[in-house]
VEXBA-990751 format. One line per 4 residues: number of its first residue (from 1); their letters; for each residue x, y, z of C-alpha. Coordinates in steps of 0.05 Angstrom, whole numbers, plus 5000, padded with zeros to 4 digits. Layout:
N
NUM) A) X,Y,Z | ...
end
This chain:
934
1) MAPK) 5751,3474,6911 | 5795,3525,6947 | 5856,3536,6904 | 5923,3517,6917
5) PQKS) 5973,3568,6940 | 6022,3582,6888 | 6100,3557,6903 | 6143,3612,6922
9) PKGQ) 6192,3636,6872 | 6270,3601,6865 | 6317,3644,6902 | 6365,3680,6874
13) RKGQ) 6442,3640,6860 | 6498,3658,6896 | 6547,3709,6867 | 6618,3708,6871
17) GGKK) 6626,3745,6926 | 6589,3693,6977 | 6532,3744,6981 | 6477,3706,7020
21) KIKP) 6412,3670,6995 | 6351,3724,7016 | 6287,3669,7032 | 6224,3699,6996
25) SIPV) 6167,3719,7021 | 6112,3670,7005 | 6050,3705,6985 | 5985,3693,7013
29) VEEE) 5926,3665,6963 | 5867,3688,6985 | 5800,3626,6991 | 5751,3631,6936
33) EPMN) 5678,3644,6965 | 5637,3589,6963 | 5570,3591,6914 | 5501,3610,6950
37) MESM) 5438,3621,6919 | 5445,3698,6927 | 5422,3703,6852 | 5354,3677,6872
41) GHPE) 5343,3717,6945 | 5372,3669,6978 | 5448,3688,7007 | 5443,3641,7065
45) IYPL) 5436,3581,7030 | 5492,3534,7000 | 5483,3478,6956 | 5526,3418,6965
49) VLTT) 5536,3347,6928 | 5544,3293,6983 | 5567,3227,6958 | 5538,3158,6993
53) RTQE) 5603,3148,7036 | 5588,3221,7068 | 5518,3210,7074 | 5532,3142,7111
57) IFNC) 5589,3179,7160 | 5543,3230,7183 | 5479,3188,7184 | 5437,3238,7134
61) RADE) 5418,3178,7080 | 5371,3201,7033 | 5295,3174,7035 | 5319,3135,7104
65) DFTD) 5341,3183,7153 | 5306,3240,7109 | 5236,3238,7100 | 5179,3290,7073
69) EQPY) 5164,3301,7141 | 5229,3317,7162 | 5275,3328,7107 | 5327,3373,7155
73) KLIK) 5382,3349,7201 | 5419,3388,7251 | 5498,3367,7244 | 5554,3388,7290
77) KDDI) 5610,3437,7270 | 5661,3400,7302 | 5644,3339,7270 | 5648,3372,7200
81) LADM) 5715,3399,7214 | 5738,3329,7230 | 5721,3307,7172 | 5755,3362,7127
85) LNRA) 5811,3348,7166 | 5814,3279,7157 | 5800,3271,7083 | 5816,3345,7059
89) AVSD) 5793,3360,6993 | 5760,3299,6978 | 5713,3319,7030 | 5649,3342,7009
93) FHPV) 5644,3398,7058 | 5713,3422,7027 | 5677,3477,6983 | 5644,3505,7040
97) KKIV) 5703,3504,7090 | 5703,3576,7100 | 5626,3583,7113 | 5635,3530,7157
101) REYP) 5701,3560,7199 | 5656,3626,7206 | 5594,3597,7232 | 5579,3628,7302
105) GDEL) 5532,3569,7321 | 5557,3496,7348 | 5506,3467,7296 | 5494,3472,7228
109) LLVY) 5423,3463,7185 | 5427,3407,7125 | 5370,3400,7083 | 5358,3349,7030
113) DKDF) 5334,3383,6964 | 5298,3323,6943 | 5269,3367,6882 | 5340,3390,6868
117) KYGL) 5307,3460,6875 | 5368,3500,6881 | 5409,3448,6832 | 5440,3398,6877
121) NFYL) 5418,3336,6928 | 5427,3377,6981 | 5442,3452,7011 | 5468,3477,7079
125) IGTE) 5444,3537,7121 | 5505,3592,7133 | 5475,3637,7182 | 5435,3630,7253
129) EGKE) 5376,3672,7223 | 5360,3632,7162 | 5369,3565,7207 | 5312,3600,7251
133) NFLK) 5270,3623,7196 | 5270,3548,7166 | 5248,3520,7232 | 5191,3568,7239
137) TQEV) 5161,3553,7173 | 5166,3472,7190 | 5118,3488,7253 | 5075,3533,7221
141) PEEQ) 5034,3481,7178 | 5025,3433,7248 | 4999,3495,7288 | 4953,3500,7236
145) EELK) 4930,3425,7234 | 4924,3425,7308 | 4872,3487,7302 | 4826,3451,7250
149) EHTS) 4826,3392,7302 | 4793,3428,7358 | 4750,3472,7320 | 4682,3429,7321
153) EDLY) 4639,3483,7287 | 4646,3510,7210 | 4663,3581,7227 | 4702,3632,7193
157) IYKP) 4764,3645,7230 | 4811,3702,7213 | 4890,3672,7188 | 4928,3727,7188
161) PVSK) 4979,3725,7135 | 5042,3691,7146 | 5107,3712,7109 | 5136,3659,7061
165) PWVS) 5201,3653,7031 | 5214,3685,6959 | 5221,3624,6908 | 5241,3651,6839
169) LGSE) 5205,3627,6778 | 5253,3642,6730 | 5233,3721,6722 | 5319,3738,6720
173) KEIE) 5329,3703,6672 | 5277,3727,6621 | 5298,3802,6650 | 5373,3777,6630
177) EESV) 5356,3748,6561 | 5316,3820,6539 | 5382,3856,6563 | 5422,3879,6500
181) KESK) 5495,3852,6512 | 5550,3860,6458 | 5548,3794,6416 | 5605,3815,6368
185) RRVT) 5673,3802,6377 | 5710,3873,6366 | 5754,3887,6319 | 5832,3894,6329
189) YMIS) 5873,3942,6289 | 5949,3936,6298 | 5984,4007,6263 | 6063,4006,6268
193) RKRS) 6120,4041,6236 | 6197,4042,6233 | 6228,4055,6303 | 6274,4111,6257
197) QFGA) 6215,4150,6253 | 6195,4154,6320 | 6205,4226,6348 | 6215,4268,6280
201) PVTF) 6207,4340,6281 | 6146,4351,6245 | 6130,4430,6215 | 6063,4446,6190
205) SDQN) 6051,4506,6133 | 5995,4541,6100 | 5983,4534,6017 | 5936,4558,5967
209) ASSI) 5891,4498,5949 | 5875,4529,5878 | 5947,4552,5868 | 5975,4476,5859
213) KDAY) 5951,4425,5821 | 5916,4364,5845 | 5916,4397,5916 | 5842,4398,5923
217) IECT) 5791,4349,5899 | 5720,4350,5915 | 5676,4290,5928 | 5602,4306,5923
221) SYTD) 5547,4263,5946 | 5512,4225,5881 | 5455,4171,5880 | 5488,4100,5863
225) KNFT) 5431,4060,5818 | 5474,4000,5841 | 5452,3993,5908 | 5372,4007,5890
229) LTQI) 5340,3946,5925 | 5273,3927,5896 | 5237,3870,5922 | 5222,3826,5862
233) EKDI) 5217,3748,5891 | 5193,3726,5965 | 5207,3656,5985 | 5152,3632,6030
237) GLQV) 5162,3555,6055 | 5102,3515,6077 | 5111,3436,6112 | 5066,3391,6130
241) IPEV) 5080,3340,6187 | 5025,3283,6207 | 4996,3281,6282 | 5045,3240,6320
245) KGVS) 5013,3197,6384 | 5061,3178,6434 | 5046,3110,6474 | 5093,3080,6530
249) TQTK) 5086,3017,6574 | 5122,2991,6620 | 5132,2923,6640 | 5143,2902,6722
253) WAFP) 5203,2888,6740 | 5230,2837,6800 | 5291,2853,6826 | 5332,2797,6833
257) KNAT) 5358,2764,6890 | 5407,2708,6921 | 5382,2651,6953 | 5420,2600,6992
261) TQYY) 5408,2545,7031 | 5449,2498,7081 | 5448,2430,7092 | 5485,2369,7124
265) AREF) 5513,2313,7074 | 5471,2243,7091 | 5516,2197,7114 | 5506,2115,7123
269) SEEE) 5506,2091,7190 | 5553,2041,7215 | 5509,1979,7210 | 5485,1998,7141
273) KEAL) 5559,2008,7118 | 5578,1935,7146 | 5508,1910,7106 | 5538,1954,7047
277) EQSK) 5605,1919,7044 | 5583,1845,7055 | 5527,1858,6998 | 5542,1810,6938
281) TLVD) 5497,1853,6896 | 5549,1908,6905 | 5606,1865,6891 | 5578,1844,6830
285) FLNN) 5565,1917,6801 | 5638,1946,6822 | 5662,1885,6781 | 5616,1900,6720
289) VSTS) 5623,1961,6714 | 5704,1969,6738 | 5722,1963,6662 | 5681,2015,6626
293) VEIA) 5704,2072,6690 | 5783,2055,6672 | 5769,2067,6594 | 5726,2136,6615
297) LQQN) 5787,2156,6655 | 5837,2137,6603 | 5805,2182,6561 | 5794,2232,6596
301) EIMN) 5876,2232,6614 | 5891,2225,6535 | 5837,2284,6499 | 5804,2347,6535
305) TFID) 5731,2332,6546 | 5709,2400,6556 | 5749,2433,6495 | 5698,2466,6449
309) DWKN) 5699,2436,6384 | 5663,2499,6352 | 5707,2548,6361 | 5758,2509,6327
313) LAEE) 5721,2504,6255 | 5719,2575,6244 | 5748,2640,6261 | 5716,2674,6320
317) ESTF) 5671,2723,6297 | 5651,2763,6346 | 5697,2809,6339 | 5667,2839,6279
321) GDKT) 5598,2826,6287 | 5581,2838,6363 | 5559,2913,6375 | 5556,2914,6447
325) DTHL) 5623,2931,6475 | 5656,2970,6414 | 5662,3034,6450 | 5722,3074,6481
329) KEYQ) 5692,3082,6554 | 5713,3144,6594 | 5759,3132,6651 | 5782,3185,6687
333) SFTD) 5807,3255,6658 | 5859,3306,6687 | 5868,3381,6683 | 5914,3430,6709
337) LHST) 5868,3472,6762 | 5925,3517,6785 | 5955,3546,6727 | 5928,3621,6710
341) MEKM) 5945,3615,6629 | 5902,3578,6581 | 5942,3524,6561 | 5942,3464,6507
345) ITCV) 5970,3398,6512 | 6027,3383,6463 | 6056,3320,6477 | 6039,3248,6521
349) SWHP) 6074,3197,6546 | 6057,3138,6584 | 6120,3117,6634 | 6156,3060,6612
353) TIYG) 6155,3026,6685 | 6104,3056,6728 | 6039,3031,6714 | 5980,3081,6729
357) LIVV) 6036,3146,6718 | 6028,3193,6654 | 6070,3251,6632 | 6046,3312,6588
361) SVAV) 6075,3375,6562 | 6033,3439,6558 | 6047,3499,6522 | 6004,3568,6528
365) RLSY) 5948,3578,6467 | 5977,3647,6442 | 5999,3664,6373 | 6062,3689,6351
369) EERV) 6042,3763,6358 | 6007,3747,6426 | 6070,3719,6449 | 6106,3780,6442
373) HFSG) 6059,3825,6469 | 6046,3786,6528 | 6126,3770,6531 | 6124,3798,6599
377) KLLL) 6068,3752,6633 | 6100,3690,6601 | 6169,3698,6634 | 6135,3698,6698
381) QPSL) 6093,3628,6684 | 6138,3566,6691 | 6137,3526,6635 | 6122,3454,6666
385) LLFW) 6121,3379,6643 | 6063,3353,6693 | 6064,3272,6719 | 5994,3250,6723
389) SFSD) 5971,3191,6771 | 5912,3150,6772 | 5913,3159,6851 | 5903,3239,6845
393) PIHP) 5872,3269,6790 | 5878,3333,6817 | 5948,3350,6844 | 6013,3334,6791
397) QLML) 6059,3281,6826 | 6122,3318,6795 | 6129,3386,6753 | 6189,3391,6716
401) ESPD) 6208,3465,6701 | 6238,3488,6631 | 6261,3546,6598 | 6207,3548,6555
405) DIFC) 6141,3518,6533 | 6161,3438,6510 | 6126,3419,6451 | 6156,3345,6444
409) FEFC) 6192,3303,6499 | 6212,3217,6501 | 6234,3180,6560 | 6306,3150,6548
413) PSDP) 6294,3071,6541 | 6364,3057,6584 | 6337,3091,6646 | 6269,3120,6645
417) NIIA) 6292,3173,6698 | 6320,3211,6639 | 6284,3254,6595 | 6292,3294,6540
421) GGCI) 6251,3348,6510 | 6241,3399,6450 | 6228,3472,6469 | 6194,3530,6424
425) NGQI) 6252,3567,6428 | 6296,3516,6388 | 6333,3482,6454 | 6334,3425,6480
429) VLWD) 6322,3408,6558 | 6349,3345,6593 | 6320,3321,6662 | 6351,3274,6710
433) ITSH) 6298,3250,6766 | 6329,3195,6795 | 6330,3223,6870 | 6250,3233,6858
437) ADRI) 6242,3157,6831 | 6215,3127,6903 | 6162,3189,6907 | 6124,3169,6837
441) ENIK) 6142,3090,6845 | 6100,3090,6911 | 6032,3113,6883 | 5982,3074,6900
445) AGGS) 5966,3060,6828 | 5926,2991,6832 | 5982,2946,6873 | 6036,2901,6849
449) RSKK) 6068,2896,6782 | 6042,2835,6759 | 6006,2805,6701 | 5939,2798,6735
453) AILK) 5939,2866,6773 | 5871,2910,6748 | 5868,2982,6762 | 5817,3004,6816
457) PMFL) 5761,3052,6798 | 5786,3119,6810 | 5743,3128,6868 | 5763,3068,6902
461) LEPD) 5834,3095,6907 | 5855,3131,6959 | 5901,3203,6949 | 5975,3210,6980
465) SNKE) 5972,3256,7050 | 6029,3296,7014 | 5998,3344,6966 | 6058,3400,6963
469) AMYI) 6082,3405,6887 | 6157,3384,6874 | 6187,3427,6826 | 6241,3396,6787
473) RHCA) 6300,3443,6759 | 6325,3416,6693 | 6403,3386,6686 | 6425,3412,6620
477) VSSI) 6396,3456,6560 | 6429,3466,6490 | 6457,3523,6473 | 6417,3576,6431
481) ENGH) 6469,3601,6379 | 6491,3525,6360 | 6421,3497,6364 | 6354,3499,6324
485) RKVI) 6324,3567,6306 | 6247,3554,6315 | 6205,3506,6349 | 6226,3433,6358
489) TDIH) 6174,3388,6326 | 6194,3318,6342 | 6251,3284,6380 | 6271,3209,6386
493) WLPD) 6321,3178,6421 | 6370,3130,6380 | 6373,3053,6393 | 6428,3034,6443
497) SFEI) 6451,2982,6389 | 6491,3037,6342 | 6517,3106,6341 | 6536,3155,6287
501) NRMG) 6585,3203,6267 | 6587,3272,6242 | 6588,3241,6171 | 6525,3200,6186
505) SVFE) 6564,3132,6194 | 6540,3077,6225 | 6582,3044,6280 | 6573,3000,6342
509) NRSG) 6553,3029,6411 | 6613,3038,6461 | 6570,3057,6516 | 6520,3006,6505
513) INCQ) 6468,3052,6536 | 6419,3105,6490 | 6473,3163,6487 | 6443,3204,6427
517) LVTC) 6380,3235,6404 | 6351,3262,6327 | 6312,3328,6332 | 6270,3359,6272
521) SADC) 6251,3434,6274 | 6204,3478,6237 | 6275,3513,6215 | 6285,3469,6161
525) TICF) 6333,3429,6193 | 6344,3360,6227 | 6405,3347,6282 | 6430,3300,6323
529) WDIR) 6455,3299,6392 | 6504,3264,6431 | 6503,3278,6505 | 6574,3245,6516
533) PQKP) 6629,3302,6527 | 6659,3307,6451 | 6732,3298,6479 | 6763,3246,6517
537) ASTA) 6764,3250,6594 | 6845,3262,6589 | 6835,3326,6554 | 6777,3353,6579
541) APAT) 6776,3409,6621 | 6786,3401,6693 | 6733,3443,6723 | 6681,3411,6682
545) TAAA) 6705,3345,6689 | 6709,3353,6774 | 6636,3385,6762 | 6611,3326,6723
549) ASTT) 6640,3276,6772 | 6626,3298,6838 | 6565,3311,6885 | 6579,3373,6915
553) TAIT) 6523,3435,6901 | 6583,3485,6886 | 6662,3478,6861 | 6704,3550,6862
557) TTNN) 6768,3534,6819 | 6793,3608,6845 | 6800,3651,6903 | 6804,3723,6903
561) HTNS) 6831,3727,6975 | 6890,3698,6970 | 6931,3742,6918 | 6998,3727,6959
565) QQPT) 6990,3647,6961 | 6982,3641,6884 | 7030,3672,6839 | 6988,3652,6776
569) TEKK) 6939,3711,6802 | 6952,3754,6735 | 6930,3701,6692 | 6861,3696,6669
573) KEET) 6810,3683,6722 | 6773,3621,6709 | 6701,3621,6716 | 6656,3595,6775
577) IEIP) 6618,3535,6767 | 6554,3532,6809 | 6508,3471,6814 | 6446,3483,6856
581) FDVP) 6427,3436,6914 | 6371,3400,6887 | 6395,3397,6813 | 6437,3334,6797
585) STFL) 6510,3340,6757 | 6494,3281,6709 | 6489,3333,6645 | 6532,3394,6679
589) HLDL) 6581,3382,6620 | 6532,3404,6571 | 6494,3460,6602 | 6491,3509,6550
593) SWKP) 6550,3492,6507 | 6512,3427,6481 | 6523,3428,6398 | 6487,3389,6349
597) LSRI) 6531,3325,6322 | 6501,3338,6252 | 6469,3369,6214 | 6410,3359,6157
601) KLSK) 6373,3392,6114 | 6325,3377,6060 | 6335,3408,5998 | 6280,3420,5947
605) GETS) 6331,3411,5886 | 6349,3465,5838 | 6317,3520,5885 | 6348,3553,5948
609) LDHC) 6281,3529,5993 | 6285,3472,6044 | 6238,3427,6066 | 6202,3437,6129
613) PTKL) 6204,3371,6169 | 6149,3373,6228 | 6156,3290,6243 | 6201,3234,6235
617) SLGE) 6210,3158,6239 | 6280,3124,6238 | 6264,3057,6257 | 6233,3011,6305
621) DPFL) 6205,3045,6369 | 6252,3028,6434 | 6186,3020,6476 | 6151,2969,6418
625) CKMQ) 6168,2905,6387 | 6144,2864,6338 | 6085,2826,6366 | 6055,2764,6336
629) GTSS) 5979,2766,6353 | 5981,2772,6420 | 5992,2819,6477 | 6037,2768,6529
633) IHVL) 6097,2791,6480 | 6088,2869,6496 | 6084,2845,6575 | 6142,2812,6564
637) LKEK) 6179,2874,6535 | 6157,2914,6590 | 6183,2867,6646 | 6254,2863,6599
641) VLSQ) 6248,2945,6611 | 6240,2935,6693 | 6297,2893,6687 | 6338,2942,6655
645) VKAL) 6313,2994,6710 | 6323,2939,6760 | 6400,2924,6735 | 6413,3004,6728
649) KSAE) 6396,3010,6807 | 6438,2953,6832 | 6503,2982,6796 | 6540,3011,6833
653) VNPY) 6560,3070,6788 | 6502,3100,6739 | 6525,3095,6664 | 6498,3163,6652
657) HNLE) 6539,3195,6710 | 6609,3167,6676 | 6600,3184,6605 | 6669,3178,6587
661) AGIA) 6680,3109,6611 | 6676,3084,6527 | 6687,3143,6490 | 6765,3126,6480
665) NILK) 6750,3057,6448 | 6753,3054,6372 | 6686,3057,6332 | 6677,2985,6294
669) PIED) 6631,3003,6233 | 6568,2966,6213 | 6559,2940,6149 | 6493,2939,6111
673) FCTK) 6450,2988,6152 | 6399,3018,6123 | 6403,3091,6144 | 6336,3113,6108
677) FFVG) 6287,3150,6143 | 6217,3179,6135 | 6202,3253,6148 | 6134,3289,6142
681) TEEG) 6135,3359,6128 | 6099,3422,6135 | 6069,3421,6073 | 6044,3359,6071
685) EVIY) 6099,3317,6037 | 6126,3250,6056 | 6196,3244,6044 | 6244,3185,6041
689) TDWK) 6318,3199,6050 | 6386,3184,6076 | 6423,3209,6138 | 6488,3193,6112
693) MERD) 6527,3255,6078 | 6566,3242,6014 | 6621,3288,5980 | 6604,3347,5931
697) SETG) 6640,3332,5869 | 6646,3405,5860 | 6663,3437,5926 | 6698,3371,5957
701) RFMP) 6653,3386,6016 | 6602,3331,6050 | 6543,3345,6039 | 6471,3313,6053
705) KKPV) 6443,3267,6000 | 6378,3282,5958 | 6322,3251,5981 | 6309,3181,5951
709) NLYT) 6232,3194,5943 | 6180,3249,5950 | 6112,3246,5951 | 6055,3292,5957
713) VHDG) 5999,3264,5986 | 5972,3300,6046 | 5941,3370,6033 | 5961,3396,6097
717) SVHT) 6022,3389,6145 | 6040,3318,6169 | 6027,3310,6248 | 6042,3236,6254
721) VQRS) 6095,3192,6220 | 6091,3132,6263 | 6109,3052,6255 | 6070,2992,6263
725) PFYN) 6092,2962,6328 | 6075,2889,6286 | 6110,2905,6222 | 6177,2950,6227
729) DIIL) 6166,2967,6149 | 6101,2992,6151 | 6090,3065,6171 | 6023,3110,6183
733) TVGG) 6025,3184,6173 | 5969,3233,6182 | 5966,3303,6153 | 5914,3352,6129
737) WNVA) 5841,3317,6110 | 5869,3251,6093 | 5911,3185,6125 | 5967,3148,6083
741) IWKE) 6000,3076,6098 | 6069,3064,6067 | 6118,3007,6062 | 6193,3012,6060
745) EVMS) 6230,3004,5998 | 6164,3001,5958 | 6168,3075,5915 | 6117,3070,5876
749) GPLL) 6066,3101,5924 | 6021,3091,5994 | 5992,3027,6008 | 5922,3057,6034
753) QTCC) 5907,3135,6023 | 5839,3155,6048 | 5792,3194,6017 | 5779,3270,6039
757) APKR) 5755,3277,6110 | 5696,3325,6134 | 5740,3351,6182 | 5818,3360,6188
761) YTSG) 5866,3309,6219 | 5905,3324,6281 | 5943,3265,6310 | 5933,3188,6299
765) AWSL) 5970,3129,6335 | 5969,3049,6317 | 5934,3002,6364 | 5988,2951,6404
769) TRPG) 5951,2891,6404 | 5910,2895,6338 | 5955,2908,6279 | 5900,2921,6229
773) VFYI) 5868,2978,6280 | 5897,3052,6289 | 5861,3118,6319 | 5859,3189,6284
777) GRED) 5848,3245,6320 | 5802,3301,6287 | 5796,3380,6296 | 5724,3374,6323
781) GYVD) 5739,3330,6381 | 5722,3267,6343 | 5765,3194,6342 | 5752,3155,6276
785) IWDL) 5780,3083,6290 | 5792,3043,6230 | 5793,2969,6228 | 5828,2938,6165
789) LEKT) 5796,2880,6165 | 5735,2904,6175 | 5733,2969,6131 | 5785,3010,6082
793) HEPA) 5749,3054,6047 | 5712,3090,6125 | 5724,3085,6186 | 5698,3035,6219
797) QSQN) 5667,3072,6281 | 5674,3145,6299 | 5662,3171,6374 | 5657,3239,6410
801) ICIT) 5711,3255,6465 | 5708,3336,6470 | 5686,3386,6437 | 5752,3416,6421
805) MITY) 5808,3399,6370 | 5849,3334,6391 | 5926,3348,6393 | 5955,3280,6413
809) IKPW) 5940,3209,6418 | 5984,3157,6456 | 5950,3080,6476 | 5984,3035,6523
813) TFSS) 5972,2965,6557 | 5967,2956,6624 | 5956,2885,6629 | 5923,2831,6580
817) KQQF) 5856,2849,6608 | 5861,2927,6612 | 5879,2975,6554 | 5880,3055,6561
821) IAIA) 5887,3100,6507 | 5908,3177,6526 | 5867,3234,6484 | 5893,3306,6498
825) DYYG) 5863,3363,6471 | 5863,3432,6453 | 5835,3462,6518 | 5893,3425,6564
829) TLHI) 5844,3366,6584 | 5877,3298,6587 | 5823,3241,6566 | 5840,3169,6597
833) LEIP) 5786,3118,6558 | 5785,3049,6570 | 5792,3007,6505 | 5741,2953,6503
837) WTLS) 5755,2879,6485 | 5734,2882,6401 | 5789,2938,6393 | 5842,2907,6440
841) HPSF) 5834,2831,6433 | 5853,2806,6358 | 5826,2751,6331 | 5848,2689,6309
845) NEVA) 5905,2695,6258 | 5903,2774,6251 | 5964,2785,6236 | 5971,2737,6182
849) SVNY) 5903,2772,6145 | 5933,2839,6149 | 6002,2823,6121 | 5961,2787,6060
853) YFER) 5928,2854,6052 | 5989,2886,6057 | 6022,2840,6008 | 5962,2843,5962
857) EVKH) 5957,2925,5967 | 6034,2913,5937 | 6019,2876,5879 | 5967,2921,5863
861) LDYV) 6015,2982,5861 | 6068,2940,5811 | 6007,2919,5779 | 5985,2997,5765
865) QQRK) 6060,3015,5755 | 6066,2964,5694 | 6001,2988,5668 | 6026,3060,5664
869) LIRE) 6080,3041,5626 | 6042,2993,5574 | 5991,3059,5570 | 6055,3103,5555
873) EEKK) 6077,3058,5506 | 6015,3050,5472 | 6015,3140,5476 | 6080,3137,5443
877) EIAL) 6058,3086,5379 | 5986,3128,5376 | 6032,3191,5364 | 6072,3166,5312
881) ELVK) 6006,3137,5279 | 5983,3214,5278 | 6052,3244,5248 | 6044,3190,5187
885) KKTK) 5969,3208,5183 | 5986,3284,5180 | 6049,3270,5124 | 6001,3235,5070
889) VYTK) 6049,3174,5040 | 6009,3151,4988 | 6023,3081,4956 | 6004,3054,4887
893) TKEQ) 5960,2994,4874 | 5977,2941,4820 | 5924,2955,4770 | 5952,3034,4779
897) MEAE) 6021,3007,4758 | 5996,2960,4704 | 5952,3022,4672 | 6010,3072,4668
901) LKLE) 6060,3018,4642 | 6007,3004,4585 | 5998,3073,4575 | 6076,3082,4564
905) YESY) 6081,3026,4521 | 6031,3048,4469 | 6065,3123,4471 | 6130,3079,4450
909) LELE) 6103,3042,4400 | 6072,3103,4357 | 6143,3135,4368 | 6174,3080,4337
913) KSIL) 6121,3073,4287 | 6122,3148,4266 | 6201,3153,4261 | 6204,3089,4207
917) FNLG) 6147,3124,4178 | 6190,3187,4164 | 6241,3146,4146 | 6209,3114,4091
921) LTKV) 6223,3042,4116 | 6146,3032,4129 | 6090,3052,4090 | 6019,3085,4116
925) SEKV) 5980,3014,4116 | 6032,2973,4149 | 6036,3035,4200 | 5963,3034,4212
929) SYLD) 5967,2951,4220 | 6018,2952,4269 | 5981,3006,4306 | 5917,2960,4306
933) MA) 5962,2900,4336 | 5981,2942,4394
end
C-alpha cells in the first residue's frame, strides 16, 4: 500500500514586527515499489489478492470465469484506473497502481494462480513482452495436439526443443541458508569522561624502567592446569517410539438447501357456508365447547403459558459449563503505518459518547540513554494522540499534538471534548476538540446510537472519502519549572460533586463541572491541579482575561509605532499574546504558567526517602457506576452522559469558556468526607493514605499525613489500581508476578492474593458487566481471564493475543448484546476483541454471590488476625515458663518437711538431757530411758 504523504511542518508564528508567514513547500514522497517475483526469475509478475467483490466487478470469478483450459483474462487498463479512483486504498489493485499507470498497452493480462505458485490467488503481468510470452506458451500445446491427430502413421517426428520459463524449486533458499551471516548481536561500549578534561595538554617523556620501582612488570606465559579439559563421561540418549499408523475416513456431507411451497387457502363456497350456518350439529358443538374455550382464554390472561419453569428451578449453569463460546474473538486491529519511529501504546480510552471511536497515546520505544542520543531526531517526530474509528482501520480521524510523548490521558466527564494528558517530561497538556466534534460524530460506526444498534463487520463499512490527516495543537501546557520533574504515570479528573483547596479540605463544587485533576509522577509526588484562574476575574490581568474571552486570532496590547499618541511608552512594555488561528482560547490563561494547587509526598518514615507512585485510585470512576446484575444500568449511564453533552451544546455559553463565573462564591465545606485513597508504587507497595494536610507540631507548617497502611504484596512495579464498577470499596491491583484484591477500611491485608505467575503481569481491568471477572495482561502476550465464581486459585482460562508485552487493557460495552475489549501491545498494535456471551452476561444473582465471597474473605481475615493475637499470647506464656525453668526454684514436699522437723526435735531432746545431766538434775538411767521414750 502506498504511504500517505507526510504533513507539512507548521509555519512559524508571527513576530512582534509584523513579519509575514512563509508557506513551506510540501515534500514529495516517492511511492513504494510493488512486490514482484524478481527473486524467482520473473520480474514481470506481480502477485495480487482479489476479493470476491473485485472478482464480481471485473467478471473474473475463480472456477467460473477462469478454468483449467483458460486460466487468464485480459482486463482493460481504463477499467482498473477507474476502480482505483472510485475505491482508492480499498481497491485490490492499489499496491500495483504504479505498474498500471506506466503500462504502455491498453489491456493487462490477469492470470489465476490456482496452485498459489507465487504465493497469492492471482498475479498480474506488467510488461508487453511477458504477456506475449505467456500467450505463446499457452498456444504451443494446442498445436502439438493437432499434429498428433493428423499423423496416421507411428513415425518418428523430430520435435525441436521449446524454451520454457524458469521455475524455482527452492535452490536459492538452500544457498541462502548455507551462507554465513552475523547471528550474534554486536556489543556496544560507551566510554565517557568529564567535560573539563577535554582539550587538556598532554606531555610525554622518556624514563628508565629499571630506575623506577614497579615501573616494569614482566608477564610471561604459563600453562594453567585449571583449563586442561579431559573427557571423563559422555552422555548418550536413546529413545524408543512405537509405530504409528494414521487412518482417516470422511463421510459425505449433504449441503442443506431452503425449500419453500406456496399454496392457496381452501375456502367454503357460498352454498356450503349457508348449509353450515343452518346445521344443528355445528350449533350444538359450539354450545358444548364455548364454556371450556372461555376458561382457557381466562387462564392465558392470568398466567403465561409459554414460560419455562425449569429455568426458574435453579441457576443457569451454561455460563460455567458451556465451553463452546468462551474465548475472545478478534474483531479489528489498528496500527499507525505512517510513523517512521518504532512506537508502543501507553494508554487507551474509549470515547464516552461516540461509539466505535477509540483513542490511544503512543511513545517511542527507547531507553533514557537512547532518547538522549536520538534527541535531534525525536524533535522532528510529533508526539500524538490518535483517534481510531471502526470504519477506517488505516487512517486516524484526528491527531492531537503534544510537546512530548504522552504516557496517560483521560476524557473530561463533563465535556468529552476536553482531554487532559501527562507527558514524559512532567508537563500536563489540555486539548479542546469542540470545533472538530462534527468530524468525529459523523463517522459511520454502525448506524444510530440506539440500544438495538449492532456494529457491522469491518468489511461492510465504507470508509470516508476525506483521508486528509487533521493535526490539532494543544490549548495549554503546564509550567516546566513548577510541575513534575519526571514522567507522569497516572492522571484522573476529580468528580464534579466536590473540590479541594490547598490544604486538602473538601468543599462543594462552585462551578458544577469537573475543574480539578490529580496526577502522580516518578518524582515521588502527587499533585492536584485546578483549570480555573487562581484569582477572581476583577483582579486578573487585563490582557489574559481579554485573550481568554475573545475569539480573535491575535491580541496586541501595545503598538510600538504610536509613541507620540501614548504618553506611557516609557513604562515597561507588555508582552504580545499570539493565538494561532487553529487553537481555541479555552485554557489560554493556563498556558506555560499553570501551577499545581497542592503537592503531596509519600514519605517512608524516619528516612529522607519517599515512595515513588505509579498508579492511584481516588474513588468511583465517573464513567462507571454500581451495576446490580445487568448492563442495562450501564447503558442508562451512557445515555445520561449523552444528555449532558447535548445540554452543553444547547447552552449559549460553554461553562469551560467562562471558568471565572463561580470562582468568587463562598466555599461550603463538606463534613464526613473520606479523603483517603489507594496508591501503587514502583517498589510493589500498596499504600492507603490521606490527601488532607495536617499542621506539624514542631515547625508549624502544613505537612502531608503519614500513610494509614502500607502493604508489600507485589514483587514488582504496580501497573494497575482500579476500583470495581459494582463495589466502590473493592480495589484491584496488578504488579510484578501476582494480583491482589483489596477492600477499603480492611487493614489486615488483601482479600485475595494470587500465587506467582509464570510471566510478569503488565496490566489489568475489571469486567464491566460481570462482578467476578477481570482480565490480566502478561509480558508474553497472553491474557489471563479470572472468574471468581469458577476458580480463585488460578485463571479460568488464558488466551494468546500477540507475541509481545501487553501494555494496556480497556473493556467497553457497546450494547447489551455486544461488548468489546481493547488490548494494546508493545509493538504499537491495538487489538479490538469481542467478548463472548459467557464472559459478558452475568448469571442469576451473581452480584450477591460475589459480594458474599468478599464478606467471607473479610471474616477469614478477622479470624486469622485473632488467631495471630492468640498465638502471640501463647508464645509469651511459653517464654515465661522457659524463664521459670531456667531459675529452677524447688519446693519441699510434706514428708521432707516432717522428717526435718523430727530430726530437729530429736536433737533438741538430746541437748536438753545433756544439760540436765551436767547439772546433776537427772541420772544416767533416767537419761537413757528418756531417750528411749523419745
